[in-house]
DRENLUM-255065 format. One record per residue (C-alpha): residue number from 1; x, y, z; residue in one letter. Coordinates in steps of 0.2 Angstrom, whole numbers, plus 2048, in hexadecimal, padded with zeros to 3 digits. Example, Ala and Ser with C-alpha at 12.3 -4.5 7.8 and 13.67 -1.06 7.14 Angstrom:
<1; <83E; 7EA; 827>; 'a'>
<2; <844; 7FB; 824>; 's'>
***
This chain:
<1; <C60; 9B1; 5AE>; 'm'>
<2; <C59; 9B3; 59B>; 'n'>
<3; <C4E; 9A2; 595>; 'y'>
<4; <C44; 9A1; 586>; 'w'>
<5; <C36; 993; 584>; 'l'>
<6; <C2D; 98C; 577>; 'm'>
<7; <C1B; 98C; 57F>; 's'>
<8; <C0F; 98A; 58F>; 'a'>
<9; <C01; 989; 593>; 'e'>
<10; <BF8; 991; 59D>; 'e'>
<11; <BEE; 985; 5AD>; 'p'>
<12; <BDE; 984; 5A9>; 'g'>
<13; <BDE; 986; 599>; 'c'>
<14; <BE4; 984; 587>; 'k'>
<15; <BEA; 993; 585>; 'k'>
<16; <BFB; 991; 57C>; 'v'>
<17; <C0A; 9A0; 57C>; 'c'>
<18; <C1F; 9A6; 57C>; 'n'>
<19; <C23; 9A8; 58B>; 'v'>
<20; <C36; 9B0; 593>; 'k'>
<21; <C3A; 9AD; 5A3>; 'v'>
<22; <C46; 9BB; 5AB>; 'q'>
<23; <C4A; 9B6; 5BE>; 'n'>
<24; <C3A; 9B5; 5C5>; 'q'>
<25; <C2F; 9BE; 5BA>; 's'>
<26; <C25; 9B5; 5A9>; 'f'>
<27; <C21; 9BE; 59D>; 't'>
<28; <C15; 9B5; 591>; 'g'>
<29; <C12; 9B9; 57E>; 'h'>
<30; <C01; 9B3; 57B>; 'w'>
<31; <BFB; 9B2; 569>; 'p'>
<32; <BF1; 9C4; 56B>; 'n'>
<33; <C01; 9CA; 56B>; 'r'>
<34; <BFE; 9D1; 57B>; 'r'>
<35; <C0A; 9CE; 589>; 'e'>
<36; <C07; 9CC; 59B>; 'r'>
<37; <C13; 9CB; 5A9>; 'v'>
<38; <C10; 9BE; 5B6>; 'm'>
<39; <C19; 9BD; 5C6>; 'r'>
<40; <C21; 9A8; 5C9>; 'm'>
<41; <C28; 9A6; 5DA>; 'e'>
<42; <C35; 99C; 5DD>; 'a'>
<43; <C2D; 990; 5EA>; 'g'>
<44; <C20; 98A; 5DD>; 'e'>
<45; <C2F; 97E; 5D7>; 'f'>
<46; <C3A; 973; 5DE>; 'f'>
<47; <C4D; 974; 5D8>; 'i'>
<48; <C59; 966; 5D9>; 't'>
<49; <C69; 967; 5D2>; 'p'>
<50; <C6A; 95C; 5C2>; 'a'>
<51; <C6E; 94C; 5BD>; 'e'>
<52; <C80; 944; 5B9>; 't'>
<53; <C7F; 931; 5B3>; 'a'>
<54; <C8A; 923; 5AA>; 'l'>
<55; <C81; 922; 597>; 'g'>
<56; <C8C; 912; 58F>; 'g'>
<57; <C94; 90F; 582>; 's'>
<58; <C9D; 920; 57A>; 'v'>
<59; <C9A; 919; 569>; 'y'>
<60; <C83; 916; 56A>; 's'>
<61; <C84; 927; 56C>; 'f'>
<62; <C88; 92A; 558>; 'f'>
<63; <C7B; 928; 54C>; 'g'>
<64; <C6A; 92B; 54A>; 'k'>
<65; <C64; 926; 55A>; 'e'>
<66; <C6F; 933; 565>; 'a'>
<67; <C63; 93F; 563>; 'd'>
<68; <C57; 935; 56B>; 'k'>
<69; <C63; 930; 579>; 'k'>
<70; <C69; 941; 57C>; 'w'>
<71; <C55; 946; 57D>; 't'>
<72; <C51; 936; 589>; 'n'>
<73; <C5F; 93C; 594>; 'm'>
<74; <C5C; 94E; 594>; 'i'>
<75; <C4A; 94C; 598>; 'c'>
<76; <C4D; 942; 5A8>; 'r'>
<77; <C59; 951; 5AF>; 'g'>
<78; <C69; 94A; 5AA>; 'i'>
<79; <C75; 959; 5A4>; 't'>
<80; <C86; 94D; 5A6>; 't'>
<81; <C8A; 93C; 5A1>; 'v'>
<82; <C98; 931; 5A3>; 'l'>
<83; <C9B; 929; 592>; 'l'>
<84; <CA7; 918; 58F>; 'l'>
<85; <CB3; 919; 584>; 'm'>
<86; <CBA; 906; 580>; 'p'>
<87; <CCE; 907; 57F>; 'v'>
<88; <CDB; 8F9; 580>; 'k'>
<89; <CEC; 900; 57F>; 's'>
<90; <CF2; 915; 584>; 'r'>
<91; <CF3; 915; 56F>; 'r'>
<92; <CE0; 913; 56E>; 'e'>
<93; <CDC; 91C; 57D>; 'l'>
<94; <CE6; 92D; 575>; 'e'>
<95; <CDC; 92C; 562>; 'e'>
<96; <CCD; 925; 566>; 'h'>
<97; <CCC; 934; 573>; 'g'>
<98; <CCE; 942; 568>; 'r'>
<99; <CC3; 93C; 55A>; 'n'>
<100; <CB5; 938; 565>; 'i'>
<101; <CB7; 948; 56F>; 'q'>
<102; <CB8; 952; 55B>; 'r'>
<103; <CA8; 947; 554>; 'e'>
<104; <C9E; 947; 564>; 'l'>
<105; <C92; 955; 564>; 'a'>
<106; <C86; 953; 574>; 'p'>
<107; <C78; 95F; 57B>; 'p'>
<108; <C7E; 95A; 58C>; 'v'>
<109; <C91; 95A; 595>; 'd'>
<110; <C9B; 94B; 595>; 'y'>
<111; <CA9; 941; 59A>; 'm'>
<112; <CB1; 934; 592>; 'l'>
<113; <CB6; 925; 59D>; 'v'>
<114; <CC4; 918; 595>; 'p'>
<115; <CBD; 907; 599>; 's'>
<116; <CCD; 8F9; 597>; 'i'>
<117; <CCC; 8E7; 599>; 'p'>
<118; <CD5; 8E1; 5A9>; 's'>
<119; <CE2; 8D8; 59E>; 'n'>
<120; <CE9; 8E9; 597>; 'r'>
<121; <CE7; 8F3; 5A3>; 'l'>
<122; <CFC; 8FA; 5A6>; 't'>
<123; <D04; 907; 5B1>; 's'>
<124; <D08; 90D; 59D>; 't'>
<125; <CF7; 910; 59B>; 'f'>
<126; <CF4; 918; 5AB>; 'i'>
<127; <D00; 925; 5A9>; 'q'>
<128; <CF9; 924; 596>; 'g'>
<129; <CE6; 92B; 5A1>; 'v'>
<130; <CEF; 936; 5AC>; 'i'>
<131; <CF7; 93D; 5A0>; 'l'>
<132; <CE6; 942; 593>; 'n'>
<133; <CDE; 949; 5A3>; 'k'>
<134; <CD0; 93B; 5A4>; 'y'>
<135; <CCA; 93E; 5B6>; 'p'>
<136; <CC2; 929; 5B6>; 'l'>
<137; <CC4; 918; 5AE>; 'i'>
<138; <CBD; 909; 5AB>; 'e'>
<139; <CC4; 8F8; 5AF>; 'v'>
<140; <CBA; 8E7; 5A9>; 't'>
<141; <CBE; 8D5; 5AC>; 'f'>
<142; <CB6; 8C7; 5A1>; 's'>
<143; <CBA; 8BD; 5B4>; 's'>
<144; <CBE; 8BD; 5C5>; 'y'>
<145; <CCF; 8B4; 5C0>; 'n'>
<146; <CD5; 8C2; 5B8>; 'd'>
<147; <CD2; 8CF; 5C9>; 'c'>
<148; <CE5; 8C5; 5CE>; 'k'>
<149; <CEC; 8C5; 5BE>; 'n'>
<150; <CF0; 8DA; 5BF>; 'v'>
<151; <CFE; 8E2; 5C6>; 'a'>
<152; <CF5; 8EC; 5D1>; 'w'>
<153; <D05; 8F1; 5DB>; 'd'>
<154; <D0A; 8F9; 5CC>; 'w'>
<155; <CF8; 901; 5C5>; 'i'>
<156; <CFB; 909; 5D7>; 'r'>
<157; <D0C; 90F; 5D9>; 'q'>
<158; <D07; 918; 5C5>; 'a'>
<159; <CF7; 91D; 5CB>; 'v'>
<160; <D02; 926; 5DA>; 'g'>
<161; <CFC; 937; 5DF>; 'p'>
<162; <CF0; 93D; 5D0>; 's'>
<163; <CDD; 93F; 5D5>; 't'>
<164; <CD8; 92E; 5C8>; 'l'>
<165; <CC9; 922; 5CD>; 's'>
<166; <CC4; 912; 5C6>; 'f'>
<167; <CB4; 90B; 5C3>; 'm'>
<168; <CB5; 8F7; 5C3>; 'f'>
<169; <CA9; 8ED; 5B8>; 'r'>
<170; <CA6; 8DA; 5BD>; 'f'>
<171; <C9E; 8C9; 5B6>; 'p'>
<172; <C8F; 8C6; 5BF>; 'p'>
<173; <C90; 8B9; 5CB>; 'p'>
<174; <C87; 8AB; 5C9>; 'e'>
<175; <C8D; 8A0; 5D6>; 't'>
<176; <C91; 8A4; 5EA>; 'l'>
<177; <CA4; 8A2; 5E9>; 'k'>
<178; <CA3; 8AF; 5D9>; 'e'>
<179; <C9B; 8BD; 5E3>; 'n'>
<180; <CA5; 8B9; 5F4>; 'r'>
<181; <CB4; 8BE; 5E7>; 'l'>
<182; <CAB; 8CB; 5E0>; 'k'>
<183; <CA9; 8D4; 5EF>; 't'>
<184; <CBA; 8CF; 5F8>; 'e'>
<185; <CC1; 8D6; 5E5>; 'w'>
<186; <CB4; 8E8; 5E9>; 'e'>
<187; <CBC; 8E9; 5FB>; 'n'>
<188; <CCE; 8EA; 5F6>; 'g'>
<189; <CCE; 8F1; 5E7>; 'l'>
<190; <CC3; 902; 5F0>; 'a'>
<191; <CD0; 8FF; 5FC>; 'a'>
<192; <CDF; 905; 5F2>; 'e'>
<193; <CD5; 90F; 5E4>; 'f'>
<194; <CC8; 91C; 5E5>; 'p'>
<195; <CBA; 90F; 5DD>; 'v'>
<196; <CA8; 918; 5D8>; 'l'>
<197; <C9E; 90B; 5DC>; 'p'>
<198; <C8F; 912; 5D5>; 'l'>
<199; <C82; 90B; 5E4>; 'k'>
<200; <C75; 917; 5DE>; 's'>
<201; <C76; 90F; 5CC>; 'g'>
<202; <C7A; 918; 5BD>; 'p'>
<203; <C78; 926; 5C3>; 'v'>
<204; <C83; 92F; 5D0>; 'l'>
<205; <C83; 936; 5E0>; 'n'>
<206; <C8E; 945; 5E8>; 'k'>
<207; <C9A; 937; 5EF>; 'k'>
<208; <C9D; 92E; 5DE>; 'e'>
<209; <C9E; 940; 5D7>; 'l'>
<210; <CAC; 946; 5E1>; 'q'>
<211; <CB6; 936; 5D7>; 'f'>
<212; <CB3; 93A; 5C7>; 'c'>
<213; <CB9; 94A; 5CB>; 'g'>
<214; <CA7; 954; 5C7>; 'l'>
<215; <CA4; 95B; 5D9>; 'y'>
<216; <CA9; 968; 5E2>; 'p'>
<217; <CAA; 96C; 5CE>; 'k'>
<218; <C98; 96F; 5CC>; 'k'>
<219; <C97; 97E; 5D3>; 'g'>
<220; <C87; 98A; 5DA>; 's'>
<221; <C79; 98E; 5D2>; 'v'>
<222; <C7C; 9A1; 5D8>; 'v'>
<223; <C8A; 9A2; 5CA>; 'r'>
<224; <C7C; 9A2; 5BE>; 'g'>
<225; <C83; 994; 5B3>; 'd'>
<226; <C7D; 985; 5BC>; 'a'>
<227; <C76; 973; 5B7>; 'd'>
<228; <C67; 971; 5C1>; 'y'>
<229; <C52; 96C; 5C0>; 'l'>
<230; <C42; 972; 5C4>; 'l'>
<231; <C31; 968; 5C9>; 'y'>
<232; <C22; 96F; 5CB>; 'y'>
<233; <C1B; 96C; 5DD>; 'k'>
<234; <C0A; 965; 5DA>; 's'>
<235; <C01; 95C; 5EC>; 'e'>
<236; <C01; 948; 5EE>; 'q'>
<237; <BF6; 93F; 5FA>; 'a'>
<238; <BFE; 933; 606>; 'g'>
<239; <C0F; 93B; 5FF>; 'r'>
<240; <C1A; 949; 602>; 't'>
<241; <C1F; 956; 5F3>; 'r'>
<242; <C2E; 952; 5F4>; 'k'>
<243; <C2E; 93E; 5F4>; 'e'>
<244; <C22; 93F; 5E5>; 'a'>
<245; <C2D; 949; 5DA>; 'l'>
<246; <C3B; 93D; 5DC>; 'i'>
<247; <C32; 92E; 5D9>; 's'>
<248; <C28; 92F; 5C8>; 'd'>
<249; <C2B; 943; 5C0>; 'r'>
<250; <C37; 948; 5B2>; 'n'>
<251; <C3A; 958; 5B5>; 'p'>
<252; <C30; 965; 5AE>; 'd'>
<253; <C41; 972; 5AB>; 'i'>
<254; <C54; 96B; 5A8>; 'v'>
<255; <C62; 97A; 5AA>; 'v'>
<256; <C73; 976; 5A3>; 'm'>
<257; <C80; 984; 5A8>; 'r'>
<258; <C70; 98F; 5A5>; 'g'>
<259; <C68; 98F; 597>; 'h'>
<260; <C5A; 984; 596>; 'v'>
<261; <C59; 971; 58D>; 'l'>
<262; <C47; 96B; 591>; 'k'>
<263; <C37; 974; 596>; 'a'>
<264; <C26; 96B; 59A>; 'g'>
<265; <C28; 95B; 58D>; 's'>
<266; <C32; 965; 57F>; 'v'>
<267; <C44; 964; 57E>; 'c'>
<268; <C47; 976; 577>; 't'>
<269; <C5B; 972; 575>; 's'>
<270; <C62; 963; 56C>; 't'>
<271; <C71; 96E; 565>; 'a'>
<272; <C80; 968; 56A>; 'p'>
<273; <C87; 971; 576>; 's'>
<274; <C8F; 967; 585>; 'g'>
<275; <CA1; 967; 58B>; 'n'>
<276; <CAE; 95B; 58F>; 'c'>
<277; <CB0; 957; 5A0>; 'c'>
<278; <CC3; 955; 5A3>; 'a'>
<279; <CD0; 95A; 5B0>; 'g'>
<280; <CD7; 966; 5A4>; 'i'>
<281; <CC6; 972; 5A6>; 'f'>
<282; <CC7; 972; 5B9>; 'p'>
<283; <CB4; 97D; 5BD>; 'g'>
<284; <CAD; 978; 5AA>; 'r'>
<285; <C9E; 971; 5B2>; 'l'>
<286; <C92; 976; 5C1>; 'r'>
<287; <C80; 971; 5C7>; 's'>
<288; <C7B; 976; 5DA>; 'i'>
<289; <C81; 96F; 5E8>; 'd'>
<290; <C76; 96E; 5F8>; 'y'>
<291; <C82; 968; 604>; 'a'>
***
């Protein structure tokens, strides 16, 4: 794989050069125009899968602040983002989905997640979600009484043998009774439907990626078009290298489908190169898998 980095500093000095990375060889183009080939051993870096995260409402990624948000995600090593798309009917689902995919131009891969209030959830809507190849939807509840007003038997029949998964968003419990109801509904719905629990916060783990349909489609680095992160190794007393790496560092290099998005502190690309990840594009999204 060939990458061009805009600049790099040689350790211990302030000389800056343009660098070409080809396989494990670094070719530096120094200010005096001479090339110097440096051999980099893979052992100098930690390599980990790139992150997939829940990014909030898709509409917050339009406008003047969008570039800043995308850059922040790339710097954190996120190459795939789940964007919530609020809708209230099957018609809105289809119209908004088409318009958003036409107008949204992110530098990372993304998945649109229809988000609907529980009082608008119907079997017809579920059929539209499946027909339009959305592998995941969010259902929001304004109160715990709303849970029992949904025709869950009809919803289960509409889901049928499809691979559709759910996120259920409840209001924060204010009393012990509400906390008990929340737990009962979460356990009951998880027994009936594939539920994305987001137990690790906004960043998804391997099991949650399976519920989204993003795993095992996230493939292997061997193919050369994977999503992965590189961390330069550093020693810290009293902590293992990996503990120090994961806890308080952004990745040094971010790679999406074989292209460098970030090198050092600079985002090398914020161009609209992201793909919409849906059931109709199997295998489009790839990353590293250690399992």
